[in-house]
MIGULO-600810 format. One record per residue (C-alpha): x, z, y; chain; residue in three letters. Coordinates in steps of 0.25 Angstrom, whole numbers. Layout:
{seza {X,Z,Y},"A","ala"},
...
REM end
This chain:
{seza {442,368,216},"A","met"},
{seza {454,359,216},"A","pro"},
{seza {456,350,228},"A","gly"},
{seza {451,336,228},"A","thr"},
{seza {459,325,234},"A","ala"},
{seza {453,318,247},"A","pro"},
{seza {446,305,243},"A","gln"},
{seza {454,292,243},"A","gln"},
{seza {449,282,254},"A","gln"},
{seza {447,267,254},"A","pro"},
{seza {457,258,261},"A","ser"},
{seza {452,252,274},"A","pro"},
{seza {446,238,275},"A","ser"},
{seza {442,229,287},"A","pro"},
{seza {427,232,285},"A","ser"},
{seza {429,247,287},"A","asp"},
{seza {423,254,299},"A","pro"},
{seza {431,256,312},"A","val"},
{seza {429,265,323},"A","val"},
{seza {435,265,337},"A","arg"},
{seza {438,279,343},"A","thr"},
{seza {445,283,355},"A","ala"},
{seza {457,286,346},"A","ala"},
{seza {457,272,340},"A","gly"},
{seza {450,264,329},"A","ala"},
{seza {448,269,315},"A","leu"},
{seza {445,261,302},"A","arg"},
{seza {438,269,292},"A","gly"},
{seza {430,266,279},"A","ser"},
{seza {416,263,275},"A","ser"},
{seza {411,272,264},"A","glu"},
{seza {397,273,259},"A","gly"},
{seza {391,268,272},"A","gly"},
{seza {400,278,280},"A","val"},
{seza {411,275,289},"A","ala"},
{seza {423,284,285},"A","val"},
{seza {435,287,294},"A","phe"},
{seza {446,296,288},"A","arg"},
{seza {459,303,293},"A","gly"},
{seza {457,301,308},"A","ile"},
{seza {467,309,315},"A","pro"},
{seza {461,319,325},"A","tyr"},
{seza {474,326,329},"A","ala"},
{seza {488,324,328},"A","glu"},
{seza {495,328,315},"A","pro"},
{seza {498,343,317},"A","pro"},
{seza {512,343,313},"A","val"},
{seza {526,342,320},"A","gly"},
{seza {524,346,334},"A","ala"},
{seza {509,348,332},"A","leu"},
{seza {511,358,320},"A","arg"},
{seza {502,370,322},"A","phe"},
{seza {498,365,335},"A","ala"},
{seza {484,363,340},"A","ala"},
{seza {479,349,336},"A","pro"},
{seza {482,337,345},"A","arg"},
{seza {471,327,346},"A","ala"},
{seza {476,313,340},"A","val"},
{seza {478,302,350},"A","arg"},
{seza {472,288,348},"A","gly"},
{seza {479,276,343},"A","gly"},
{seza {478,261,343},"A","gly"},
{seza {473,252,332},"A","gly"},
{seza {464,255,320},"A","thr"},
{seza {467,267,311},"A","arg"},
{seza {462,267,297},"A","asp"},
{seza {454,280,294},"A","ala"},
{seza {451,279,279},"A","val"},
{seza {460,291,273},"A","ala"},
{seza {459,306,276},"A","phe"},
{seza {471,312,284},"A","gly"},
{seza {480,321,277},"A","pro"},
{seza {475,335,276},"A","pro"},
{seza {482,347,283},"A","pro"},
{seza {490,356,274},"A","pro"},
{seza {482,364,264},"A","gln"},
{seza {482,377,257},"A","ala"},
{seza {482,376,241},"A","gly"},
{seza {468,380,239},"A","val"},
{seza {461,370,230},"A","phe"},
{seza {473,362,229},"A","gly"},
{seza {472,357,244},"A","met"},
{seza {487,358,247},"A","asp"},
{seza {489,348,236},"A","thr"},
{seza {478,339,241},"A","leu"},
{seza {485,340,255},"A","ala"},
{seza {498,336,250},"A","arg"},
{seza {492,323,244},"A","ala"},
{seza {490,318,258},"A","ser"},
{seza {502,315,267},"A","thr"},
{seza {503,315,282},"A","gly"},
{seza {501,325,293},"A","asp"},
{seza {489,319,300},"A","asp"},
{seza {481,331,296},"A","trp"},
{seza {471,331,307},"A","leu"},
{seza {461,320,304},"A","thr"},
{seza {446,317,304},"A","val"},
{seza {437,309,295},"A","asn"},
{seza {423,303,299},"A","val"},
{seza {412,298,291},"A","trp"},
{seza {401,290,299},"A","ser"},
{seza {388,283,294},"A","pro"},
{seza {388,275,307},"A","asp"},
{seza {402,274,313},"A","ala"},
{seza {397,267,326},"A","ala"},
{seza {400,273,340},"A","pro"},
{seza {385,274,343},"A","gly"},
{seza {380,280,330},"A","ala"},
{seza {379,294,336},"A","gly"},
{seza {379,301,323},"A","leu"},
{seza {380,316,321},"A","pro"},
{seza {394,321,317},"A","val"},
{seza {397,332,306},"A","leu"},
{seza {412,337,307},"A","val"},
{seza {416,344,294},"A","trp"},
{seza {427,355,295},"A","ile"},
{seza {431,358,281},"A","gln"},
{seza {434,372,275},"A","gly"},
{seza {445,377,267},"A","gly"},
{seza {448,392,271},"A","ala"},
{seza {457,386,283},"A","tyr"},
{seza {468,383,273},"A","val"},
{seza {463,370,266},"A","ile"},
{seza {454,358,270},"A","gly"},
{seza {455,343,271},"A","met"},
{seza {444,333,275},"A","ser"},
{seza {448,323,265},"A","gly"},
{seza {442,330,253},"A","leu"},
{seza {430,323,246},"A","pro"},
{seza {420,334,248},"A","glu"},
{seza {421,332,263},"A","tyr"},
{seza {418,317,263},"A","asp"},
{seza {408,315,274},"A","gly"},
{seza {402,302,269},"A","gly"},
{seza {389,307,263},"A","arg"},
{seza {386,316,274},"A","leu"},
{seza {388,306,284},"A","ala"},
{seza {381,295,277},"A","arg"},
{seza {368,303,273},"A","glu"},
{seza {368,312,285},"A","gly"},
{seza {370,301,296},"A","gly"},
{seza {382,309,302},"A","val"},
{seza {396,307,305},"A","val"},
{seza {405,316,297},"A","val"},
{seza {419,321,301},"A","val"},
{seza {429,329,293},"A","thr"},
{seza {443,332,297},"A","phe"},
{seza {456,340,293},"A","asn"},
{seza {461,352,301},"A","tyr"},
{seza {473,361,299},"A","arg"},
{seza {471,373,289},"A","val"},
{seza {480,384,284},"A","gly"},
{seza {492,388,292},"A","ile"},
{seza {492,374,299},"A","glu"},
{seza {478,377,305},"A","gly"},
{seza {475,392,305},"A","phe"},
{seza {488,400,304},"A","ala"},
{seza {491,408,316},"A","arg"},
{seza {505,402,320},"A","ile"},
{seza {513,407,332},"A","glu"},
{seza {514,395,342},"A","gly"},
{seza {502,388,337},"A","ala"},
{seza {487,389,341},"A","pro"},
{seza {478,396,331},"A","asp"},
{seza {467,389,323},"A","asn"},
{seza {474,376,323},"A","arg"},
{seza {464,371,312},"A","gly"},
{seza {452,374,322},"A","leu"},
{seza {459,367,333},"A","leu"},
{seza {460,355,323},"A","asp"},
{seza {445,356,321},"A","gln"},
{seza {443,355,336},"A","val"},
{seza {451,343,338},"A","thr"},
{seza {444,336,326},"A","ala"},
{seza {431,339,333},"A","leu"},
{seza {436,334,346},"A","glu"},
{seza {440,321,339},"A","trp"},
{seza {426,320,334},"A","val"},
{seza {420,322,348},"A","arg"},
{seza {429,311,353},"A","asp"},
{seza {428,301,342},"A","his"},
{seza {416,303,333},"A","ile"},
{seza {407,293,341},"A","arg"},
{seza {416,282,336},"A","ala"},
{seza {412,285,322},"A","phe"},
{seza {397,286,325},"A","gly"},
{seza {396,301,328},"A","gly"},
{seza {390,308,340},"A","asp"},
{seza {400,318,346},"A","pro"},
{seza {389,326,352},"A","asp"},
{seza {383,328,338},"A","arg"},
{seza {395,334,330},"A","val"},
{seza {393,345,320},"A","thr"},
{seza {404,352,313},"A","val"},
{seza {402,357,299},"A","phe"},
{seza {412,365,290},"A","gly"},
{seza {413,374,278},"A","gln"},
{seza {421,387,276},"A","ser"},
{seza {433,386,285},"A","ala"},
{seza {427,374,291},"A","gly"},
{seza {414,383,294},"A","gly"},
{seza {424,393,299},"A","gly"},
{seza {430,383,308},"A","ser"},
{seza {417,378,313},"A","ile"},
{seza {414,393,317},"A","ala"},
{seza {427,394,324},"A","ala"},
{seza {425,381,332},"A","leu"},
{seza {412,387,337},"A","leu"},
{seza {419,399,341},"A","ala"},
{seza {430,391,348},"A","met"},
{seza {419,384,357},"A","gly"},
{seza {421,370,352},"A","his"},
{seza {407,368,346},"A","gly"},
{seza {400,364,359},"A","gly"},
{seza {410,353,362},"A","gly"},
{seza {413,348,348},"A","leu"},
{seza {401,350,339},"A","phe"},
{seza {387,353,341},"A","arg"},
{seza {384,358,327},"A","gly"},
{seza {391,366,317},"A","ala"},
{seza {389,369,302},"A","val"},
{seza {398,381,297},"A","ala"},
{seza {397,382,282},"A","gln"},
{seza {403,395,275},"A","ser"},
{seza {410,400,288},"A","val"},
{seza {421,410,284},"A","pro"},
{seza {423,423,292},"A","gly"},
{seza {438,422,293},"A","thr"},
{seza {443,422,307},"A","phe"},
{seza {457,429,309},"A","phe"},
{seza {462,437,321},"A","thr"},
{seza {476,432,326},"A","pro"},
{seza {483,444,321},"A","glu"},
{seza {478,441,307},"A","leu"},
{seza {481,426,307},"A","ala"},
{seza {495,429,313},"A","ala"},
{seza {498,439,302},"A","asp"},
{seza {493,429,291},"A","ile"},
{seza {502,418,297},"A","ala"},
{seza {514,427,297},"A","thr"},
{seza {512,430,282},"A","ala"},
{seza {510,415,280},"A","cys"},
{seza {522,410,287},"A","ala"},
{seza {530,421,280},"A","ser"},
{seza {528,414,267},"A","glu"},
{seza {538,404,273},"A","leu"},
{seza {547,414,279},"A","gly"},
{seza {542,410,293},"A","leu"},
{seza {534,415,305},"A","arg"},
{seza {520,410,309},"A","pro"},
{seza {525,402,321},"A","thr"},
{seza {525,387,324},"A","thr"},
{seza {541,388,325},"A","gly"},
{seza {542,393,310},"A","asp"},
{seza {531,385,304},"A","leu"},
{seza {531,372,311},"A","trp"},
{seza {541,365,302},"A","ala"},
{seza {535,371,289},"A","val"},
{seza {529,360,280},"A","asp"},
{seza {514,361,281},"A","pro"},
{seza {512,361,266},"A","ala"},
{seza {522,372,265},"A","thr"},
{seza {515,380,276},"A","leu"},
{seza {502,378,269},"A","ala"},
{seza {509,383,256},"A","ala"},
{seza {513,396,263},"A","ala"},
{seza {499,398,267},"A","gly"},
{seza {495,397,252},"A","asp"},
{seza {506,407,249},"A","ala"},
{seza {501,417,258},"A","leu"},
{seza {487,415,254},"A","thr"},
{seza {491,417,239},"A","ala"},
{seza {495,432,243},"A","lys"},
{seza {485,435,253},"A","leu"},
{seza {480,446,245},"A","gly"},
{seza {492,454,248},"A","gln"},
{seza {488,454,263},"A","trp"},
{seza {474,460,261},"A","val"},
{seza {479,473,267},"A","gly"},
{seza {484,467,279},"A","arg"},
{seza {474,455,281},"A","trp"},
{seza {462,460,274},"A","gly"},
{seza {450,450,272},"A","arg"},
{seza {458,437,274},"A","pro"},
{seza {468,441,263},"A","ala"},
{seza {457,446,254},"A","tyr"},
{seza {450,433,255},"A","arg"},
{seza {463,425,255},"A","thr"},
{seza {461,419,269},"A","ile"},
{seza {474,416,276},"A","pro"},
{seza {469,408,288},"A","phe"},
{seza {457,407,297},"A","ala"},
{seza {454,404,311},"A","pro"},
{seza {460,414,321},"A","val"},
{seza {452,420,332},"A","val"},
{seza {464,419,342},"A","asp"},
{seza {456,419,355},"A","gly"},
{seza {460,406,358},"A","asp"},
{seza {457,394,349},"A","val"},
{seza {446,404,342},"A","leu"},
{seza {442,414,352},"A","pro"},
{seza {433,422,343},"A","ala"},
{seza {427,422,329},"A","thr"},
{seza {415,412,327},"A","pro"},
{seza {405,424,326},"A","trp"},
{seza {410,430,339},"A","gln"},
{seza {410,417,346},"A","ala"},
{seza {397,412,341},"A","leu"},
{seza {390,425,344},"A","ala"},
{seza {395,423,358},"A","ala"},
{seza {388,409,359},"A","gly"},
{seza {400,400,356},"A","ala"},
{seza {392,392,346},"A","gly"},
{seza {378,392,353},"A","arg"},
{seza {379,377,357},"A","asp"},
{seza {382,373,342},"A","val"},
{seza {371,373,331},"A","ala"},
{seza {377,379,319},"A","leu"},
{seza {374,379,304},"A","ile"},
{seza {381,390,296},"A","val"},
{seza {380,395,282},"A","gly"},
{seza {387,398,269},"A","his"},
{seza {385,397,254},"A","thr"},
{seza {379,409,246},"A","arg"},
{seza {390,411,237},"A","asp"},
{seza {402,408,246},"A","glu"},
{seza {412,416,238},"A","gln"},
{seza {409,411,224},"A","arg"},
{seza {418,399,226},"A","leu"},
{seza {430,408,228},"A","phe"},
{seza {426,417,217},"A","thr"},
{seza {426,405,207},"A","val"},
{seza {439,399,213},"A","val"},
{seza {446,413,212},"A","glu"},
{seza {442,415,197},"A","gly"},
{seza {433,427,201},"A","leu"},
{seza {420,422,196},"A","leu"},
{seza {415,433,186},"A","gly"},
{seza {428,441,188},"A","glu"},
{seza {425,449,201},"A","val"},
{seza {427,463,197},"A","thr"},
{seza {421,475,204},"A","glu"},
{seza {435,478,210},"A","glu"},
{seza {436,464,216},"A","arg"},
{seza {422,465,222},"A","ala"},
{seza {425,479,228},"A","ala"},
{seza {437,473,234},"A","gly"},
{seza {430,461,240},"A","ala"},
{seza {419,471,246},"A","leu"},
{seza {430,480,252},"A","asp"},
{seza {437,468,258},"A","ala"},
{seza {426,460,264},"A","leu"},
{seza {413,468,265},"A","ala"},
{seza {410,472,280},"A","pro"},
{seza {412,486,285},"A","gly"},
{seza {417,499,279},"A","pro"},
{seza {405,500,269},"A","glu"},
{seza {405,485,266},"A","gly"},
{seza {408,486,251},"A","ala"},
{seza {397,496,249},"A","arg"},
{seza {387,489,257},"A","arg"},
{seza {389,476,250},"A","tyr"},
{seza {386,483,237},"A","arg"},
{seza {374,489,243},"A","ala"},
{seza {369,476,248},"A","ala"},
{seza {371,469,234},"A","phe"},
{seza {368,480,224},"A","pro"},
{seza {367,471,212},"A","ala"},
{seza {380,463,215},"A","ala"},
{seza {391,464,205},"A","gly"},
{seza {406,462,209},"A","pro"},
{seza {406,447,209},"A","gln"},
{seza {394,446,218},"A","glu"},
{seza {399,457,228},"A","leu"},
{seza {412,450,228},"A","tyr"},
{seza {406,436,231},"A","glu"},
{seza {396,442,241},"A","leu"},
{seza {406,449,250},"A","val"},
{seza {416,438,250},"A","asn"},
{seza {405,427,253},"A","ser"},
{seza {400,436,264},"A","asp"},
{seza {413,439,271},"A","trp"},
{seza {419,425,271},"A","leu"},
{seza {408,416,272},"A","phe"},
{seza {393,421,272},"A","arg"},
{seza {393,431,283},"A","met"},
{seza {402,423,292},"A","pro"},
{seza {393,411,291},"A","ser"},
{seza {380,420,293},"A","leu"},
{seza {386,427,305},"A","his"},
{seza {390,414,311},"A","leu"},
{seza {376,410,312},"A","ala"},
{seza {372,424,317},"A","arg"},
{seza {383,423,328},"A","ala"},
{seza {379,409,332},"A","gln"},
{seza {364,413,333},"A","thr"},
{seza {368,426,341},"A","glu"},
{seza {377,417,351},"A","gly"},
{seza {365,408,354},"A","gly"},
{seza {368,397,345},"A","gly"},
{seza {360,391,333},"A","arg"},
{seza {364,393,318},"A","ala"},
{seza {358,388,305},"A","his"},
{seza {362,397,293},"A","leu"},
{seza {363,392,279},"A","phe"},
{seza {367,396,265},"A","glu"},
{seza {370,388,253},"A","leu"},
{seza {364,395,241},"A","thr"},
{seza {364,383,231},"A","trp"},
{seza {373,387,219},"A","pro"},
{seza {384,376,216},"A","ala"},
{seza {381,370,202},"A","pro"},
{seza {396,367,198},"A","gly"},
{seza {403,375,187},"A","met"},
{seza {390,381,182},"A","asp"},
{seza {386,386,196},"A","gly"},
{seza {398,396,197},"A","ile"},
{seza {400,393,212},"A","phe"},
{seza {386,397,217},"A","gly"},
{seza {384,393,231},"A","ala"},
{seza {398,394,234},"A","cys"},
{seza {408,392,246},"A","his"},
{seza {410,377,248},"A","gly"},
{seza {397,372,241},"A","leu"},
{seza {391,367,254},"A","asp"},
{seza {402,357,257},"A","val"},
{seza {399,347,246},"A","pro"},
{seza {384,349,249},"A","leu"},
{seza {386,346,264},"A","val"},
{seza {394,334,262},"A","phe"},
{seza {386,329,250},"A","gly"},
{seza {399,327,242},"A","asn"},
{seza {394,333,229},"A","leu"},
{seza {404,326,220},"A","ala"},
{seza {417,326,227},"A","his"},
{seza {427,336,231},"A","gly"},
{seza {431,350,228},"A","gln"},
{seza {417,355,229},"A","thr"},
{seza {412,347,217},"A","thr"},
{seza {415,358,208},"A","ala"},
{seza {404,366,215},"A","leu"},
{seza {393,356,213},"A","leu"},
{seza {396,351,199},"A","gly"},
{seza {388,339,195},"A","glu"},
{seza {380,332,205},"A","ala"},
{seza {366,338,206},"A","ser"},
{seza {353,335,214},"A","leu"},
{seza {353,349,219},"A","ala"},
{seza {367,347,225},"A","ala"},
{seza {363,334,231},"A","glu"},
{seza {350,339,237},"A","glu"},
{seza {357,351,243},"A","leu"},
{seza {368,343,249},"A","ser"},
{seza {357,334,255},"A","ala"},
{seza {351,346,262},"A","arg"},
{seza {365,351,267},"A","phe"},
{seza {368,337,272},"A","arg"},
{seza {355,335,279},"A","asp"},
{seza {356,349,286},"A","ala"},
{seza {370,347,291},"A","trp"},
{seza {368,332,296},"A","thr"},
{seza {354,336,302},"A","thr"},
{seza {361,347,309},"A","phe"},
{seza {372,338,314},"A","ala"},
{seza {362,328,319},"A","ala"},
{seza {352,337,325},"A","his"},
{seza {357,351,325},"A","gly"},
{seza {347,357,316},"A","asp"},
{seza {350,358,301},"A","pro"},
{seza {335,360,297},"A","gly"},
{seza {333,375,296},"A","trp"},
{seza {331,386,306},"A","pro"},
{seza {343,393,314},"A","pro"},
{seza {348,406,310},"A","tyr"},
{seza {344,418,317},"A","asp"},
{seza {347,433,316},"A","thr"},
{seza {333,437,312},"A","thr"},
{seza {329,428,301},"A","arg"},
{seza {343,423,297},"A","his"},
{seza {337,410,292},"A","leu"},
{seza {346,402,282},"A","thr"},
{seza {345,389,276},"A","arg"},
{seza {348,390,261},"A","leu"},
{seza {354,377,254},"A","phe"},
{seza {350,377,240},"A","asp"},
{seza {341,369,230},"A","thr"},
{seza {329,375,237},"A","his"},
{seza {333,376,252},"A","pro"},
{seza {327,387,261},"A","ala"},
{seza {328,394,274},"A","val"},
{seza {328,409,272},"A","thr"},
{seza {334,421,279},"A","pro"},
{seza {349,423,276},"A","tyr"},
{seza {349,425,261},"A","pro"},
{seza {362,434,261},"A","glu"},
{seza {354,445,268},"A","glu"},
{seza {362,457,262},"A","ala"},
{seza {375,451,266},"A","ser"},
{seza {370,448,280},"A","arg"},
{seza {365,462,283},"A","leu"},
{seza {378,468,277},"A","leu"},
{seza {387,459,286},"A","trp"},
{seza {378,460,298},"A","gln"},
{seza {378,475,298},"A","glu"},
{seza {392,478,293},"A","his"},
{seza {404,471,298},"A","gly"},
{seza {401,457,301},"A","phe"},
{seza {407,458,315},"A","asp"},
{seza {420,461,309},"A","ala"},
{seza {420,449,299},"A","leu"},
{seza {424,437,307},"A","pro"},
{seza {437,441,313},"A","leu"},
{seza {447,445,302},"A","ile"},
{seza {458,454,306},"A","thr"},
{seza {469,461,299},"A","arg"},
REM end
């Protein structure tokens, strides 16, 4: 799906809403009954002396600042043309937040939903139209916040002389901004829920493992959590290869003066030939994943599964889940739909199935599956489905509460080729069914899509307000799961064969990827 330009914003007028925060006054715009404030800096630009540094919270200024346009996004990889979109925006004030409020009065006390976008840790910009928070805020009675954070080499490469997981540190700083300022926009800082998908869901899992949940948010919604968390050794090895694309070393001294767009292009160059590194890096190279959070023992002390099982998230209510056909989106994008051979399926099983007998066990668990189904099953399970399921299990084992869901409704776009694929939940959660990159999944507007979107939005906003999405918590006996479909239901976890296979054979080795 090609990238979609951020929406053009109206010019300010004297009647537009103004809020006064501890950092200064902000003038936004009124759109459809919602007060909207865009491009508010939450940290100093991470360039110059702050390049590759931990974020530094922005200082307040005098006067009234116009907040009607999204801030420039951080440097992007070339996936879906995001690098081109990023170059269309000028400036280095990458770290900004955006706020949609149905009642921007300091005493409104509305629940707050803070979105962390995905993008494989290499792309992501909050100004995309699919992340517009207007409908969610207006119909759900919540304040919606989105923000940019550093991705790719800037945010997640292991660079000597720089802290690891700079993208995660950006997220913490953005959440601290919400804690300190959201009351001015009508939000309740004691009722903050983070929600995110794909790399955003993985980031939320990491934030829980980092111990920030109790102080910065009370609820978390992690959609399609990827199981990719790297050891320091693997991350350093990948960073070395990436810097070598420019004839440099992965140090702040070597990379500090490299143009950010050039550095992002070096990441793309390495990504294009990751297949050459399968023998050395294994699964990340096989799945073309050059960057992920690093379990460095400092910023990120343990994997989310380890940390939550030890009780790190017990004070935060959690919704976690995935789509049924996670892999299908990638199969279509890579031109493999209907083209998966027995050889390719066998290669995927050998690379990703758990344990020494994993490939054989997959074939035994799904005896009627052909090559494409096996290929998609093991890819979906390894990258998203089993990490999400087991995050719920770890939260429960650690004394916390988790609610599990699966989206099983097949996307109607392009004659239904996508199934219930990765990313389908994003437009449904925001209610943006006719705008953005994800419109190709939905096709023409339909009553079914509207009704399903309403169910998602009601569950997420009710959870933000009251801590209960409307279905029972997950437990390790019944495995109850909310199915989002034309006919919603709560059932035992539907992917039982995969659950048993990964629970009994190899899940303990899944979360931390080593060389």
